[in-house]
C-alpha positions in Angstrom: 15.6 0.5 -30.4 14.5 -1.4 -27.4 11.2 -3.3 -27.6 8.6 -2.3 -25.0 8.4 -5.9 -23.7 12.2 -6.3 -23.6 13.8 -7.9 -20.5 17.5 -7.7 -21.6 19.9 -5.1 -23.0 20.3 -5.0 -26.7 23.4 -7.1 -27.7 24.1 -8.4 -24.2 26.4 -11.4 -24.7 27.9 -12.0 -21.3 27.1 -15.2 -19.5 27.3 -13.4 -16.2 23.9 -12.8 -14.7 22.7 -10.2 -12.2 19.5 -10.2 -10.1 17.2 -7.2 -10.4 14.3 -7.1 -8.0 11.2 -5.1 -8.9 9.3 -3.9 -5.9 5.7 -3.0 -7.0 3.5 -1.0 -4.7 0.1 -1.5 -6.2 -1.8 1.5 -4.8 -5.4 2.4 -4.8 -4.9 5.7 -6.5 -1.3 5.5 -7.7 1.4 2.8 -7.9 5.1 3.1 -7.3 8.0 0.9 -8.5 11.5 0.6 -7.2 14.2 -1.7 -8.8 17.1 -3.0 -6.7 20.3 -4.7 -7.5 20.7 -6.9 -4.4 24.4 -7.5 -5.0 25.2 -3.8 -4.6 22.1 -2.7 -2.6 21.6 0.1 -5.2 17.9 0.9 -5.7 16.3 3.0 -8.4 12.9 4.7 -8.1 11.1 4.7 -11.5 9.9 8.1 -12.8 6.7 7.5 -14.7 6.2 11.2 -15.6 9.3 13.3 -16.1 7.2 16.5 -16.5 6.0 16.5 -12.9 8.2 17.6 -10.0 9.4 15.8 -6.9 7.7 12.7 -5.7 4.7 13.2 -8.1 6.9 12.1 -11.0 7.2 8.6 -9.4 3.4 8.1 -9.0 1.6 6.2 -11.7 -2.2 6.6 -11.6 -3.9 3.3 -10.9 -6.2 3.4 -13.9 -6.4 2.2 -17.5 -8.2 3.1 -20.7 -10.0 0.4 -22.6 -10.5 1.1 -26.3 -13.5 -0.2 -28.2 -11.3 -3.0 -29.7 -10.3 -4.0 -26.1 -6.8 -2.5 -26.3 -5.7 -1.5 -22.8 -3.4 1.5 -22.2 -2.2 3.5 -19.3 -3.5 6.6 -21.0 -5.7 7.1 -24.1 -9.1 8.0 -25.4 -11.0 4.8 -24.5 -13.3 4.0 -21.6 -11.5 5.1 -18.4 -11.4 2.6 -15.6 -10.1 3.5 -12.1 -10.4 1.9 -8.7 -8.7 -1.2 -10.0 -7.4 -2.4 -6.7 -10.6 -1.6 -4.8 -12.6 -3.6 -7.5 -10.3 -6.6 -7.1 -10.5 -6.6 -3.3 -14.3 -6.1 -3.3 -14.9 -8.8 -5.9 -12.6 -11.2 -3.9 -14.4 -10.5 -0.6 -17.9 -11.0 -2.2 -16.7 -14.0 -4.2 -18.5 -12.7 -7.3 -16.8 -14.9 -9.9 -17.7 -12.7 -12.9 -16.6 -9.5 -11.3 -13.5 -11.1 -9.8 -12.3 -12.5 -13.2 -12.6 -9.1 -14.9 -11.1 -7.2 -12.0 -8.1 -9.6 -12.1 -7.7 -9.2 -15.9 -7.7 -5.4 -15.7 -5.3 -5.4 -12.8 -3.0 -7.8 -14.5 -3.0 -5.6 -17.7 -2.3 -2.5 -15.7 0.5 -4.0 -13.8 2.0 -5.5 -17.0 2.0 -2.1 -18.6 3.7 -0.6 -15.6 6.3 -3.4 -15.5 7.1 -2.7 -19.2 7.6 1.0 -18.4 9.9 0.2 -15.4 12.0 -2.3 -17.3 12.3 -0.1 -20.4 13.4 2.8 -18.2 16.1 0.6 -16.6 17.3 -0.7 -20.0 17.5 2.8 -21.4 19.2 4.5 -18.4 21.6 1.9 -17.0 23.2 0.3 -20.0 26.7 1.6 -19.0 26.7 -0.3 -15.7 24.6 -3.3 -16.6 24.7 -3.6 -20.4 27.0 -6.6 -20.6 25.1 -8.6 -18.0 22.2 -11.0 -18.4 19.4 -9.8 -16.1 17.5 -12.2 -13.8 14.3 -10.5 -12.9 12.3 -10.9 -9.6 8.9 -9.4 -8.9 7.5 -8.6 -5.4 3.9 -7.3 -5.4 2.5 -5.6 -2.3 -0.8 -6.8 -0.8 -2.9 -5.3 1.9 -1.9 -6.7 5.3 -5.6 -7.4 6.0 -5.6 -9.7 3.0 -2.7 -11.8 4.2 -5.2 -13.8 6.3 -7.7 -14.0 3.5 -6.9 -16.9 1.2 -9.3 -15.8 -1.6 -7.9 -12.3 -1.8 -4.3 -13.4 -1.4 -4.8 -15.9 -4.2 -6.3 -13.2 -6.4 -3.1 -11.0 -6.0 -0.9 -14.0 -6.6 -2.7 -14.9 -9.8 -2.6 -11.3 -11.0 1.1 -11.1 -10.3 1.9 -14.2 -12.4 -0.4 -13.1 -15.2 1.0 -9.6 -15.2 4.5 -10.7 -15.8 3.4 -13.0 -18.6 1.6 -10.2 -20.3 4.5 -7.9 -19.8 6.9 -10.2 -21.8 4.4 -11.2 -24.5 4.7 -9.4 -27.9 2.4 -6.6 -29.0 -0.2 -4.5 -27.3 -2.2 -5.8 -24.4 -5.9 -6.4 -25.1 -8.5 -7.4 -22.6 -9.2 -10.7 -24.3 -5.6 -11.7 -23.9 -5.5 -10.5 -20.3 -8.7 -12.5 -19.6 -7.2 -15.7 -21.2 -4.0 -15.2 -19.3 -5.8 -15.0 -16.0 -7.6 -18.3 -16.7 -4.3 -20.0 -17.5 -2.5 -18.5 -14.4 -4.9 -20.2 -12.1 -3.1 -23.5 -12.9 0.1 -24.4 -11.0 1.7 -25.4 -14.3 1.3 -21.9 -15.8 4.4 -20.5 -17.3 4.6 -16.8 -16.2 7.9 -16.3 -17.9 9.8 -16.5 -14.6 10.4 -19.4 -12.2 7.7 -19.5 -9.5 10.0 -18.5 -6.7 10.8 -15.2 -8.5 7.3 -13.9 -8.3 6.0 -13.2 -4.8 3.4 -11.2 -2.8 4.2 -9.6 0.5 2.3 -7.4 3.0 2.6 -3.7 2.2 2.9 -2.5 5.8 5.7 -5.0 6.5 7.5 -3.7 3.4 6.8 -0.1 4.4 8.7 -0.2 7.6 11.4 -2.6 6.5 14.0 0.2 6.2 13.3 1.1 9.9 13.5 -2.6 10.9 16.8 -3.0 9.2 18.3 0.2 10.7 20.2 0.8 14.0 17.3 3.0 15.3 14.7 0.2 15.3 13.4 -1.1 18.6 11.8 -4.4 19.4 8.3 -4.6 20.7 4.9 -3.0 20.0 4.4 -0.4 17.2 1.4 1.3 15.7 1.1 2.2 12.0 -1.5 4.4 10.3 -1.4 4.7 6.5 -3.6 7.3 4.9 -4.1 6.5 1.3 -6.4 7.9 -1.4 -9.2 5.4 -0.7 -8.3 3.6 2.5 -7.1 4.4 6.0 -5.1 1.4 7.2 -4.2 0.9 10.8 -2.3 -1.9 12.4 -0.4 -2.9 15.6 2.5 -5.2 15.2 5.5 -6.5 17.2 9.1 -6.5 15.9 11.0 -9.3 17.4 14.2 -11.3 16.8 13.8 -14.5 14.9 17.3 -16.0 15.0 19.5 -13.7 13.0 16.7 -11.7 11.4 13.9 -9.3 12.3 10.4 -10.6 12.1 6.9 -9.0 12.3 3.9 -10.3 14.2 0.7 -8.4 13.2 -1.7 -8.2 16.1 -4.7 -6.2 15.0 -5.5 -4.8 11.6 -8.1 -2.4 10.2 -8.7 -1.2 6.7 -11.5 1.3 6.2 -12.6 3.4 3.2 -11.7 6.6 5.0 -8.9 7.8 2.7 -8.5 11.3 1.1 -10.9 10.5 -1.7 -13.7 9.6 0.7 -13.0 12.7 2.9 -13.4 14.8 -0.3 -16.7 13.1 -1.1 -17.9 13.5 2.4 -17.2 17.2 2.4 -18.9 17.8 -0.9 -22.0 15.7 0.1 -22.1 17.6 3.5 -22.1 21.0 1.9 -24.6 20.0 -0.8 -27.0 18.6 1.9 -26.7 21.9 3.8 -27.5 24.0 0.7 -30.4 21.8 -0.3 -31.9 22.0 3.2 -31.6 25.8 3.1 -33.0 26.4 -0.4 -35.1 24.3 -2.7 -33.6 24.8 -6.2 -36.9 23.8 -7.8 -39.0 26.2 -5.8 -40.1 28.9 -8.3 -42.2 30.9 -5.8 -40.1 31.7 -2.8 -37.5 34.5 -3.1 -33.9 33.4 -3.6 -31.1 34.7 -1.4 -29.8 38.1 -2.1 -26.2 36.9 -2.5 -24.5 33.6 -3.4 -22.6 33.8 -0.1 -26.0 33.5 1.7 -26.1 29.9 0.6 -22.7 29.0 2.0 -22.4 27.1 5.3 -20.9 29.0 8.3 -17.5 28.2 9.7 -19.2 26.2 12.5 -21.2 24.1 10.0 -18.1 23.4 7.9 -16.2 22.4 11.1 -19.0 20.0 12.0 -18.8 18.3 8.6 -15.1 17.7 9.2 -15.7 16.6 12.8 -18.2 14.0 11.7 -15.7 12.4 9.3 -12.9 12.8 11.9 -14.9 10.8 14.5 -15.9 8.1 12.0 -12.3 7.7 10.8 -10.8 7.7 14.3 -13.1 5.0 15.6 -11.2 2.0 14.0 -7.8 3.4 15.2 -9.1 3.5 18.8 -10.5 0.0 18.3 -7.2 -1.3 17.1 -5.3 0.1 20.1 -8.0 -1.0 22.6 -8.1 -4.6 21.2 -4.3 -4.7 21.3 -4.4 -3.6 25.0 -7.3 -5.8 26.1 -6.4 -9.2 24.5 -3.7 -9.1 21.8 -0.7 -7.8 23.8 -1.7 -6.5 27.2 1.6 -7.4 28.7 3.6 -5.0 26.5 5.5 -2.2 28.2 3.2 0.4 26.5 0.3 -0.8 28.6 1.8 -1.3 32.0 0.2 0.5 35.0 3.2 2.4 36.1 5.0 4.7 33.7 4.0 3.0 30.5 6.5 3.2 27.6 5.7 5.4 24.6 4.0 3.8 21.6 6.1 4.1 18.5 3.8 5.4 15.7 4.4 5.5 11.9 2.1 7.9 10.0 2.5 7.3 6.3 0.7 7.6 3.0 -0.1 10.4 0.6 -2.9 11.8 2.8 -0.9 11.8 6.0 0.2 15.5 5.5 -3.4 16.7 5.7 -3.9 18.4 9.1 -7.3 16.6 9.6 -5.6 13.2 9.6 -2.7 14.3 11.8 -5.2 15.7 14.2 -7.5 12.7 14.3 -4.6 10.3 14.9 -3.3 12.4 17.7 -6.8 12.8 19.0 -7.2 9.0 19.4 -4.4 9.0 22.0 -6.0 11.9 23.9 -9.5 10.3 23.8 -8.2 6.9 25.0 -6.1 8.4 27.8 -8.9 10.8 28.9 -11.3 7.9 29.1 -9.0 6.2 31.6 -7.1 3.8 29.4 -3.6 3.1 30.8 -1.2 3.4 27.9 1.9 5.2 26.9 1.9 8.4 24.8 2.3 8.2 21.0 5.8 8.8 19.7 5.8 9.5 16.0 8.7 8.0 14.1 9.6 9.3 10.6 10.6 6.9 7.9 14.1 7.9 6.8 15.0 7.9 3.2 17.7 5.2 2.6 21.0 6.4 1.1 20.9 3.5 -1.3 17.8 4.8 -3.0 18.7 6.8 -6.1 15.9 9.4 -6.2 17.5 12.8 -5.7 14.4 14.7 -6.6 12.4 13.2 -3.7 12.5 15.2 -0.5 13.3 13.3 2.6 9.8 14.2 4.0 8.2 12.6 0.9 10.1 9.3 1.1 7.2 7.6 2.9 5.3 7.7 -0.4 8.0 5.2 -1.8 8.6 3.3 1.3 6.5 0.3 0.3 8.0 0.0 -3.1 11.5 0.3 -1.7 10.8 -2.4 1.0 9.5 -4.7 -1.7 12.7 -4.3 -3.8 14.6 -6.7 -1.6 15.0 -10.4 -2.4 12.0 -12.2 -1.1 14.2 -14.4 1.1 15.7 -11.2 2.6 12.3 -9.8 3.7 11.4 -10.3 7.3 9.1 -13.2 8.2 5.5 -12.1 8.8 3.1 -13.7 11.2 -0.5 -12.8 10.3 -3.0 -12.0 13.1 -4.8 -15.3 12.8 -1.6 -17.2 13.8 -1.3 -15.3 17.1 -3.2 -16.2 20.2 -4.6 -13.6 22.5 -2.5 -13.0 25.6 -3.6 -13.3 29.2 -3.2 -9.9 30.9 -1.0 -11.6 33.6 1.6 -12.8 31.1 5.0 -11.3 31.3 6.5 -9.3 28.4 9.3 -11.9 27.8 6.6 -14.5 26.9 5.6 -12.5 23.8 8.3 -14.2 21.8 6.7 -17.6 22.4 3.4 -16.4 21.1 4.9 -15.3 17.8 7.5 -18.0 17.3 8.6 -19.0 13.9 6.9 -22.4 14.3 3.5 -20.7 14.1 4.2 -19.0 10.7 
């Protein structure tokens, strides 16, 4: 019998240790976890729900149930609390101390429960290969790239990560009071998380997401565009991949995070249809005749298209802005913006919502809109994220790998992850600068 908070195999007596890195993609709607043995480069995606098929079995809903006694579970009959990550980011940005403390406590409890599940799965399924070894755990937690420049939000994620590991190794069930107390203690630099400080780290999600590409033979240096369509947010960023000695490094130029994910598209559509129906018929009017058929209440195809078009235009605005700001002042000397025969712009389209036609269309539409308005730029060239051979997840189709790309990228040793330069550390370029001077702007001395 393996305890739910166990970190080692039962009866492991060997003095030989083995590092296991846990890459934790803390998503707004669902989280994903990948464990990696850096010595062999073998990686294991954690199936949280064996009943579901394909990639869905690897998605853990980002929500908890809080029972009346304060007991926190991943699923139960208590008060359901979702939007954990959004609550944390909102509270950090508004600097609401009370809301921030509770958001951190709930996030730490959720992540701790997920960590327990991931460790327990590994201890149950890999005893043959690792049962005689003493495991040395590492935790890398993903953070939004936009938060990498925000000290308050970044600190909130760091505190949550330390508290989560502590809670995951403590005995018994996790209750809100214990999570709250753990958060207070984790604010101190002397806090004992259960792991050495260097073994718990936070790292930008986007940088982790494309780490497989950056480490591959197909990667190219220079400017890239990434659009990640999540449940709640639509993240867009431009970045440069460059050589920093013997390793790849990323310099993020322009970043946008907007609440234009699939959940908000769904809400927009429902609100738009409801508004149309209310404008056509007053449900409280007891005098006027009602429509002959229910179908008479429904919007026409043209009205439905206009509802989607309104959302599409709103969501596309930040993407156009990111590209334009990159061209105007962040990296105007890149080959993708030269006047004669500009090079294609490599584009990654990721996230659970990226398969929806509306998002694919709006992303492609931003290129057409910019070029039709006279902007000199290269065409988009969409690059798929290729599933690594080292990732043990046979039930995941290659086309669905992008859902696990962040967790996989985070499963490398922190010192093996590419160096990241946040936008605030990069000066604007003069349009007259040459392409070769980009490396000076994003040199390692500015990190």
